[in-house]
N, C-alpha and C positions, 0 to 999 in steps of 0.2 A: 339705734340699729332700725330696717326698716323692714317691712314684709312684702313680699309680691305673691300674692294667692291667686294661684291658676286655677283657673273655674272653667274649663272648656271640654270638651269630654263629652258622650252620651250616654255612658252607664247602661248601654243595653244589656247587661247581664242581668239586671237588677228588674227588667221589666216583670210587670205591668205598674208597678209603682214608677219608675224611672221611665220618661218617655222624651220624647223632643225637645216638647217646647218647657218641660221641667225635668232634666235630668237630675240623678240620685245627689248630685250635691244640692241641690233645691231642694232636696227631699227632707222631712224628719223620717230617719229609718233606724238609728239607734237610741237617740233621746226623743224628748218633746220638742228640741230645737233645729234646725236644719242641719245639715252638714257644715255646709258654708258657715253657718253662725256657731257651730262649735268650731270650727277652726280655727276662726278669727277671736272668740271667747278666752281659748286657752293661751291666747298670746299676752292677755292682760294679768300684771300690769306692766310686762315685760318692756311691750312695743307699744307706743304712744298709739292712740286712733287714729291721730293724722298721717301716720308715717305706714299706714295700711295702704296699699294699693290691690286692687282686687282686677284681674284681665279676663274676657271672655268674648263671647262672641255677641256683638253687636244686639240679636237678638233677645239677649239675656240681660241687659243694661237694668230694665225697669224691675225684674224681679231682684236684683242685686240690692238696688237702691231701696226696695222696698223691704228686702229681710234684714239689709243693714241701714236703720234710717239716719243714721248719727252720721255715716260717709261722707265726704264731702265727693260732688258727684266728678270732680275735675280728678279725683283719685281711682274711680270706675271707667277701665280702658276697654273699648268697646271694639273688639276686631272686626273689620267689615269680611273676613273672609278667615276660615283655620287654615293654617300655613305651619300646623304642628310647634312643636314648642322652643325651637330656635330665636324665630322671628319674637313670639311674646316675651321672652326672657329679655331679648336685645333690646327691646320696645320699652319694656317697665324699666330697664336699667338707665337708657338714655333719658329718661323722665326724671327719674331718681338724679341719676348725676347733675342733671342741669339744677337741680334743688338744690343740692348736696353732694358737692365731687366727693366727699370723704365719706360718704355713706357704707353701710355694710349692709347687707338685704340677706335677709331668707326668702329663698325660693322655696314655696311649699304649693303641693296640691288641695283642693280645697274639699277632698272628698275622703279623708284618712279619720281612720279613728285612734286614740291616743287616750287612754286608759291613764294612766300616771303621770298627770300635767304638769307637776312641780316638778319630778325628775326631769321633762321633757325641756321644761322651763332653764333649769341650773344648766342640761347640755347646751343649750341654745346662749347662754351665757360662755360658757367653753369656746363654742365656737365662733364666737364675736369675735372673743381674745383673739384666737388663733388667726384668723382671716384678716384682723385688723394689723398684724405683724406684718404684712408685705403683701407678695402676690399670690397669696393663699387659698385655694379651695378645702372646705369642710363638708362633710357628705354625712348623714347620719344613717348607719348601716343597723338593720336588724339582727338580734342574734336570735339565730333561727330556730322553730320549734319543733317542725317539720320539714321533710324532704322536698319544697313544693315548687312543683314546676311552672308556675305560673308568674314567677318573679326573676327578675334580673338578682345578681347577685355582686359581691365585691371581695376580691381577696385580698386581704391584709399582711402587711411585714410582719415582721416581730418587732422592726424599731418602734419604739412609742415614747409619750413622755404622758406625764399627767396636767392638767391644769385646772387648778380648785378640786382635787382629787376625781377627774372626770379623765378617764383613757383615751389619748389619743393617739392613733396609728397611723403610718403612711398606708398608703395605697397601691399596691402593687397592679392590679388591673380590675376592670368592669368585665362580667360575663353575662354572654346574653339568658335567656331563658333557657335550663337544661332540659336535656330529657331525667327519666326517673332516676337512672342509674347513677348518673352524674351530678344529681341534687345529693343521691345519697352520698355520694363521695364528699360534697362538700359540706353536710351535713355531720359527717363526723370528724371532721376537721375542725379545730378553733379558729382556721385562718380563713373563714368565708363569713361574711352576715349577707341577710337580703339588702337589695337597694331600696331605698323608702321613696328615692325621687326626691328629697328634700337637702338643700345646699344651702351653705353659706358662704358668700364671697362679699368683696366689696366690687360698688360699681364699676370702679376703674378695672380692676381684675378682668370682671365680664366682658366690656369694650376692648381692654386689651387682647383679650383671647381672642374675639372674633376678629379683630384686626389681624392678629398672627395666624389664624388658621381658617377663617373664612371670611377673606376680605371683601367678597360681594355683599356678603350681609353687613359688614361695616360701613363701606360704602354709603348704602342707602340708611343705615341709622346715621352717619354724622351730617346726611341730607335733612334727616328730619330734626335733627339735633339743632342744626340752623334755621329751621323752621319754627320751633318752640315759641310760643308767645308772638308768634306774626300773624298778620292777616291772610298768609300761605298756608300756617299748619294744617287746617284740614285737610287741603288739595294734596298738599306733600303728604300727609298719613294714607290719604288713599291710596297715592300713586307708590309708596313704598311694600305696599301690602301686595298691590297687583304684581312688583316685580320681586318680592320676596321668591327663591325657590322653597319648596315644602320639606323641612330636615328637622329630626328633634336636635334637640339640644347637647345630647347626647356626641351624636355623631358629625353634628356642627363642630363642638370644640372642646368636649369635656375627653372624647378618646385619644386627643392629641392634647391635651395639657398635661404640667407636671406640678409638683407641688400640692399634691392634692393628699389630704389626710381625711380619717373617717374615725366618729366614733360611735364602737360599739355599743347599741343599747337593748336595753330591756323595759320598756315603756308601754307594754301593753297596746301596740298597733296592730292594726290590720287596713288593708286598700278598701275592706267591704266589697271586694270584684264579684261577688255572685252569694246566692242566698245562704248557698253552704256556710260561708264564711261569716255569715251575721249569724248562723245558728251557733256556730263554733264561739264566736267571742260574747254573748247574752249568755246570763246564768239561767240554766234549765229549771222545770219545776220537778216535783217529785217522780214525774215520769217521763223525765228528761224530755220534755216539750219547750220549744223556747213560744210563747204566746205574744204575739202585740195586736192588741183590740180585743174582743169577746170571743171567749172559747168555750165549749162543755163537749170536754170529747168522754168515751167510753172505750176501753180497751185501745188507747191511743198513747202510743209512745214514738221519743226520738222525732220528732212532726216540729217542722216550722211552722206556727200560723201566725199568718199577717194580715190581718182585715182592717177596715174602716171602723171608726168608732160608731156605734150604736148598730151595728149592723154582726147578728150572730152567727158565728162559725160553729156547727154541731159536728161531732163525727164519731165513728164506730169502727172499730179494729182496723186503725190504721197503723202503720208503720215507717218510719224513716222516709215521709213525706213533705214535699214543700206545699203549702198551699197559702197562696197568694191573693186574695180579693180587693179588687177597687170597684169602682162605681158601675165600671161599663167592662171589666175583664174579670176573667176568674184563671189563674194559672195550677194547674197541679203536676206537680213531676216528682220523682224520688231523688232525694238529698243528692244522691253521687251525680245524677245527669246535669246539676246547676252550669256547667261550662257551654250547655248545648242549647240555651236559650238564643244565641246570635243564630243557630242554624234554623231554630221555629219563627223567629223575627221574618228572614228571609222565606219563609213558608207562609208567612202572612201576608207579606207583600206579594207572592205570587198570586195570591188569592184575589188583589186588589181590595184587603182591606186595610192601608194605609192610615185610614183615621183613627187606628189602634195602637200606632206606635207612637 
């Protein structure tokens, strides 16, 4: 089995820790390790290190190699420009297929938290078996714990099978991020799970889907496949990225695909999409506070306090606040307004303070 770790994205909702030059996937937000390091570590021993590939913007190649010093530099793919997830998935599938035509690949974001790692690896084993049986796609769905409006959903069929005790269901449809009323309907039904963005499928299946549903992208991928290992490889790589459309893998191929299965999972998953979500997955102290760094508080409750090491944050009489302190920026806001940080960054940009982004 192979892993393709998608490490693009800016993680703006976790500003001021997440910055343009070092977004959240390269930050230590939940553990002592960075989110990229945690993503790769949890795959051990299921996936050999030499079978792990990481794709991200070219400006982040150096930090990837620093955080994963053992990785073969050839397994770090630097995109010359961001074109969303379809080109990224297609390019990595083409590279892996060139190396191993029978490869089965896990596509995974680099910035998610998974607490139940052994259960996750058992799910991946079952998914690999299903993906190896033919032109099958297996996605990992997360059993919802709340009517989240920030996640896409997957509708499951009643048709199911078990693989080594793991429940595998047919996918009926993918749903866009819903409004609250619709999310509440989804959560009240057994047949909907959150879309985690993790997929297991063979390299052949991925390329065949591009050929069937996105022939323009497939043509460019085949140009690149012919150039791999030749003196023209770098030039062709630049050219195909210039020509790729900007499109997600969902729109490019998944929404038109068949033979999609979902494994509903309870694995302690979070996409860590906001400071609120970090507060929700960390174990609070006796006052309901989640503290990362140094904090002394009086009459302080249900706050997230995230500071740099060696710098004390002291509070009096605060409730339900996010407090994030870095070397050059301090963020204070009510927990319930964590999703508004993108708007705040627009305001910072309007004031000409781009250096803080």
